[in-house]
C-alpha positions as CSV (number, residue, x, y, z in Angstrom):
1,M,26.0,11.1,-2.6
2,V,22.3,11.7,-2.2
3,N,21.1,14.4,0.2
4,E,19.6,12.6,3.1
5,G,18.3,15.8,4.8
6,Y,14.9,15.7,3.3
7,I,13.6,12.5,1.9
8,V,10.3,12.4,0.1
9,G,7.9,10.3,2.1
10,I,5.1,7.9,1.2
11,V,2.4,10.6,1.5
12,E,4.4,13.0,-0.7
13,T,5.1,10.2,-3.2
14,F,1.4,9.4,-3.3
15,L,0.5,13.0,-4.0
16,I,3.2,13.2,-6.7
17,G,1.6,10.1,-8.2
18,V,-1.8,11.7,-8.1
19,G,-0.5,14.8,-9.7
20,L,1.3,12.9,-12.5
21,S,-1.7,10.7,-13.2
22,M,-4.0,13.6,-14.0
23,D,-3.1,13.7,-17.7
24,A,-3.7,9.9,-17.9
25,F,-6.9,10.4,-16.0
26,A,-8.1,13.0,-18.5
27,V,-7.3,10.8,-21.4
28,A,-8.9,7.8,-19.7
29,V,-12.1,9.8,-19.2
30,C,-12.1,10.5,-22.9
31,K,-11.6,6.8,-23.7
32,G,-14.6,6.1,-21.6
33,L,-16.6,8.6,-23.6
34,G,-15.8,6.6,-26.7
35,M,-17.4,3.5,-25.3
36,R,-21.1,3.0,-26.0
37,K,-21.2,0.5,-23.2
38,I,-18.2,0.1,-20.8
39,N,-15.9,-2.7,-21.6
40,W,-14.2,-3.8,-18.4
41,K,-11.5,-5.8,-20.2
42,H,-10.6,-2.7,-22.3
43,T,-10.8,-0.6,-19.1
44,F,-8.3,-2.8,-17.4
45,V,-5.9,-2.8,-20.4
46,I,-6.1,1.1,-20.7
47,A,-5.3,1.5,-16.9
48,L,-2.5,-1.1,-17.1
49,F,-0.8,0.8,-20.0
50,F,-1.1,4.2,-18.3
51,G,0.0,2.8,-14.9
52,G,2.8,0.8,-16.4
53,F,4.4,3.6,-18.3
54,Q,3.9,6.0,-15.4
55,A,6.0,3.6,-13.3
56,I,8.7,3.0,-15.9
57,M,9.4,6.6,-16.7
58,P,10.5,7.7,-13.2
59,L,12.7,4.7,-13.0
60,I,14.4,5.8,-16.3
61,G,14.7,9.4,-14.9
62,W,16.1,8.1,-11.6
63,A,18.7,6.0,-13.4
64,L,19.8,9.1,-15.3
65,G,19.8,11.3,-12.3
66,T,21.9,9.0,-10.1
67,Q,24.8,9.4,-12.6
68,F,24.9,13.2,-11.8
69,A,23.7,13.3,-8.2
70,G,27.1,13.8,-6.7
71,F,27.7,17.0,-8.7
72,I,24.2,18.5,-8.2
73,T,23.4,17.7,-4.5
74,P,24.1,21.3,-3.3
75,I,21.4,22.6,-5.5
76,D,19.1,19.6,-5.8
77,H,16.2,21.3,-4.0
78,W,16.3,24.1,-6.6
79,I,16.3,21.5,-9.4
80,A,13.4,19.6,-7.9
81,F,11.5,22.9,-7.4
82,A,12.1,24.1,-10.9
83,L,11.1,20.7,-12.5
84,L,7.9,20.4,-10.5
85,L,7.0,24.0,-11.0
86,F,7.5,23.6,-14.8
87,I,5.5,20.4,-14.9
88,G,2.7,21.7,-12.7
89,G,2.7,25.1,-14.5
90,K,2.5,23.4,-17.9
91,M,-0.5,21.4,-16.8
92,L,-2.3,24.6,-15.6
93,L,-1.3,26.5,-18.8
94,D,-2.7,23.7,-20.9
95,V,-6.1,24.0,-19.1
96,V,-6.1,27.8,-19.7
97,K,-5.3,27.4,-23.4
98,G,-7.7,24.5,-23.8
99,E,-5.1,22.2,-25.1
100,D,-6.1,19.3,-22.8
101,D,-9.5,19.1,-24.4
102,D,-8.0,19.1,-27.9
103,D,-5.2,16.7,-27.3
104,A,-7.0,14.2,-25.1
105,C,-10.2,14.1,-27.0
106,A,-8.4,13.9,-30.3
107,C,-7.5,10.4,-29.2
108,C,-11.1,9.4,-28.6
109,D,-12.8,7.2,-31.1
110,A,-16.4,5.9,-31.1
111,D,-15.0,2.6,-32.4
112,P,-15.1,0.2,-29.5
113,R,-11.9,-1.7,-30.7
114,L,-8.8,-1.0,-28.7
115,D,-5.9,0.2,-30.7
116,L,-2.8,-0.9,-28.8
117,K,-0.4,1.2,-30.9
118,E,-2.5,4.3,-30.2
119,L,-2.7,3.4,-26.6
120,T,1.0,3.0,-26.3
121,M,1.5,6.5,-27.8
122,M,-1.0,8.0,-25.4
123,A,0.6,6.2,-22.4
124,I,4.1,7.6,-23.4
125,A,2.7,11.1,-24.0
126,T,1.0,11.2,-20.6
127,S,4.0,9.9,-18.7
128,I,6.8,12.1,-20.1
129,D,6.5,14.4,-17.1
130,A,7.2,11.4,-14.8
131,L,10.6,11.1,-16.4
132,A,11.6,14.6,-15.1
133,V,10.2,13.7,-11.6
134,G,12.3,10.5,-11.6
135,I,15.4,12.7,-12.1
136,T,14.4,14.7,-8.9
137,F,14.0,11.4,-7.0
138,A,17.6,10.7,-7.6
139,F,18.5,13.9,-5.8
140,L,16.1,13.4,-2.9
141,G,17.0,10.0,-1.4
142,V,13.8,8.4,-2.6
143,N,13.3,4.7,-2.4
144,I,12.7,4.4,-6.2
145,W,11.1,0.9,-6.1
146,L,8.5,2.0,-3.5
147,A,8.0,5.3,-5.4
148,I,7.4,3.7,-8.8
149,A,5.1,1.1,-7.2
150,I,3.0,3.9,-5.6
151,I,2.9,6.0,-8.7
152,G,2.1,3.0,-11.0
153,V,-0.7,1.7,-8.8
154,T,-2.1,5.2,-8.2
155,T,-2.2,5.9,-12.0
156,F,-3.7,2.5,-12.7
157,A,-6.5,3.1,-10.2
158,L,-7.3,6.6,-11.3
159,S,-7.1,5.6,-15.0
160,F,-9.5,2.7,-14.4
161,V,-11.9,5.1,-12.5
162,G,-11.4,7.7,-15.3
163,V,-12.7,5.3,-18.0
164,A,-15.7,4.5,-15.9
165,I,-16.4,8.1,-15.1
166,G,-16.1,9.1,-18.8
167,N,-18.5,6.4,-19.8
168,Q,-21.0,7.4,-17.1
169,F,-20.7,11.2,-16.6
170,G,-18.9,12.7,-19.6
171,S,-15.9,15.0,-19.7
172,R,-16.8,17.5,-17.0
173,F,-14.0,16.3,-14.7
174,E,-11.1,16.6,-17.2
175,K,-10.2,20.2,-16.5
176,P,-10.7,20.1,-12.7
177,A,-8.5,17.0,-12.5
178,T,-5.7,18.6,-14.5
179,V,-5.8,21.8,-12.4
180,A,-5.7,19.7,-9.2
181,G,-2.7,17.8,-10.5
182,G,-0.8,20.9,-11.5
183,V,-1.4,22.6,-8.1
184,I,-0.3,19.4,-6.2
185,L,3.0,19.2,-8.1
186,I,3.7,22.9,-7.6
187,L,3.0,22.8,-3.8
188,I,5.2,19.7,-3.4
189,G,8.0,21.6,-5.3
190,V,7.6,24.6,-2.9
191,K,7.7,22.2,0.1
192,I,11.0,20.6,-1.2
193,L,12.5,24.0,-1.8
194,V,11.6,25.4,1.6
195,E,13.0,22.2,3.3
196,G,16.2,22.4,1.3
197,L,16.7,26.1,2.1
198,L,16.1,25.6,5.8
199,G,18.4,22.6,5.9
């Protein structure tokens, strides 16, 4: 049975969506850098891939998590905290190590053609963290359909904006966006832990 004592609300779900979408945003910025002139059709497709995978991954994680929710409910707030801390911490660590610049921009190509195979790989890579978040949703009584809709739409919108920003302003926003995403996820993890401990 899922713990009904603290249910992640719409605002928290939106903030989780923003945090999760920061990797996709950074890659979208880089894709925008690779366009000599912004291609709105390609921008839509890029955002659709990132938003779609970001929505599918939590659903998969939720489906897996519901199989074990009954056994883990007493410690679910610790699991949620640990997963969000790990994901957020990894994002911050990547910025410190400079891995985001290397990984994201390695995907950039001045060639204006859109490689769907490459785009699929990038979309999967930037949405793996959402799989772990989906597992926490199974323990927190989240309306999964509303959650994946919010996360998917949020990622779509930010990725769309990211391509446009990359084309117009360059890569200056990549690191701040990733830092913000990591901090948001950590803070939500702390909130869930405190609420769980206080009952």
